[in-house]
N, C-alpha and C positions, 0 to 999 in steps of 0.2 A: 348765459348759456355757452358752453364750450364749443368752439368752432370745430368742424371736422378736421381741418388742417392741424390744429393744435392737438386734437385727440390722437390723430394718426402719428404725429411726431412724438408725442408723449409715450404712446404704446411702443413705438419703435425704440425709443431711448431706454425705456424700462426693460424691454426684452434684451437689448444689447448689453446693458449693465448687468442684468442677471446672468447672462451667458459668460461675461468676462469674470464676474465674481465666482461663478461655479467652476470655471476653468482654473482660476487662481487657487481656489480651495482644493480642487482635485490635485493640482500639481504640488501644493503644499503638503497635503496628506501623503502623497507618494514619496515626497522628499523625507518626511518624518518617518515613514516606514523604512526607507532605505537607511536612514541614520540609526534607527533602532536595531535593524538587522546587522548593520556593521558594528554597532556597539556590542551586541551579543556575541558576534563572531570574534571580536577582539578580546572580550572577556574570556571566552572559552579557550582561545589560543594562549592567553596569558596564563590561565590555570594549567593548561597542558605544558607550557614552557616551565612554569614553576615546578611542576611535578618532575619533569626531566632533570631540572637542576638539582632537585632533592635526591633523585636516584643517582645522579652522577656524584654528588657529595657522599652518599652512602657507599658507592662503589670505590671511590678514592680512599675513604676511611678504612673499608674492609681490606683493600689490597695493601695499603700501608701497614695496617696491623699485621697482616700475614707476613709481609717482608720483615718487620721488626721481630715477629715471633721466630722466624727462621734464623735471623741474625742472633737472637738471644740463645737459641738452641745450639747454634754453632759455637758461640762463645762459651757456653757451659760445657760442651763436649771438649773443646780445647783446654779449658780449665781443668777438667778431669784428667786429660792426658798429661798436663803439666804436673798435677798432683801425683799421678801414678808414676811418672818418670822420676820425680824427686824421691818417692817412696822406694822405687827399685834401686836407685843410686845409694840411698842410705843403707838399704839392706845389703847391697854388694860391698859397701865400705865396711859394714859391721862384720860380714863374713870374712873379708880379707884380713881384718884385724885379728879375728879369732884364729884363722888359719896361720897367720904369721906368728901369733903368740904360741900356738901349739908347735910350730916348726922352729921356734926360737929365732925367727927373723925379725930384726928391728932396724931402726935407723932410716937412712936415706931411701932405701929400696921400698920400704913400707910407705914412707911419705910420698914417694914418686907414684906408687900405685894408687894411693888415695887421691892425689892430685889429678891423676889421669881420669879417674871416675868423675871427679868434679868437672873437668874440662868436657868430658862427654855429655854430662848433664847440661852444662851451659850451652853447648852446641845444639843439643836437642831442644832446649827451652827457647833459644833464639829462633830456631826453625819454626816452632809452634807459634811464637810471637809474630813472625813474618806472615805465616799462614793466616793468623787471626786478622792482621792488618789488611791483608789482601781481600779477605772475605768481607771485612767491614767496609772497605772501599767499594766492593762490588754491590753490597746491599744498599749503601748510601747512594750510589749512582742509580740504583733501581728506584729508590725513593724520590730522587731528584727528577728522574724522567717521568715518574708517575705524577709528580706535582705539575710539571710542565704540560703534560698531556691533559690533565684535568683542568688546568687553567685555560688552555686553548678551547677545550670542549665547553667549559662554562661560558667563555666569551662568545662562542658560536650560538649557544642556546639563549644567551641573554641579550640578543640583538633587539633593539627597540621595534615595537610593532607600530607601523605607520597606518594611518587611516586615509582613505581616499576622499577627496572633496565631494560634497553632495550638492548637486545643482538644485537651487531653490528659486521659486518664482520671486520676482521683484515687485515690492509694493509700489515703488515709484512708477514702474512700467504699467502697473494696473491703473494707477491714477491718471497717467497720460492717456492710456487707452480709453478710460471712461470719459476723460475730457474730450478726446477725439470724437467719441460717439455723441457727446453732447453737441459739439459743433456740427456734426453731421445731421443730428436731429433738427437743429435750428435751420440748417440749410434746407432740409426737407419741408420744414414748416413754411419757409419762404417760397419754395418752389410750388407748393400746393395751395397757394393763395392766402397764406397767413400774413404776408407783408403788406406794405402800403404801396406796392408797385402800381403805377397808373396803367389802366387797360388801354390797349390800342383800339382806336375806332377805325372801322373800314371806311375809307373815303367813298362818298357817293358820287356817281358820275354826274357832271353838269349837263351832259348831253341828253337830250330827250330822245327816248327810244320811240320811234313811231309805232303806233298800234296798227 
């Protein structure tokens, strides 16, 4: 039959172990919930980050296309001006030849007049070319600045998302705690009469007490 001291120690040990295990499980569950919540938050933040990066890429592409479109339009406009200038010079030269022929003017004077028209055309064409080069440089610089700004924005958006450490209960600590409770239960067992400690006997007086 189980002694009362052993039963008392056993019940105390069982209750202590149950409390320790329950506390460990509660802490473990809470840590798992924290980890899941953090994982969900990181996933949502990553999705948002990816969307921002996508939007920045679309913005960069749209702005770059707009700059290239304006550049192409300017080039086409200057090309039309060049063509119109050449057409007007050819027309002026033809008119001069007709008028000189009708007036009977020939020789060096006519050649000088035609050469003067050609020089005027060259000067005008050179001016248009310089204007086109300046505008190309301006638009190319806009494209370069747009690339730099977009790269910087992308780098800011693409920063790594860090997770915070989750405090988890220690299985080793649980084992030590249970072992400690076992030692305590054994101590209780001894204290409440479960050991082989000799009992003290109260010494009897050798003196006779007179009645």
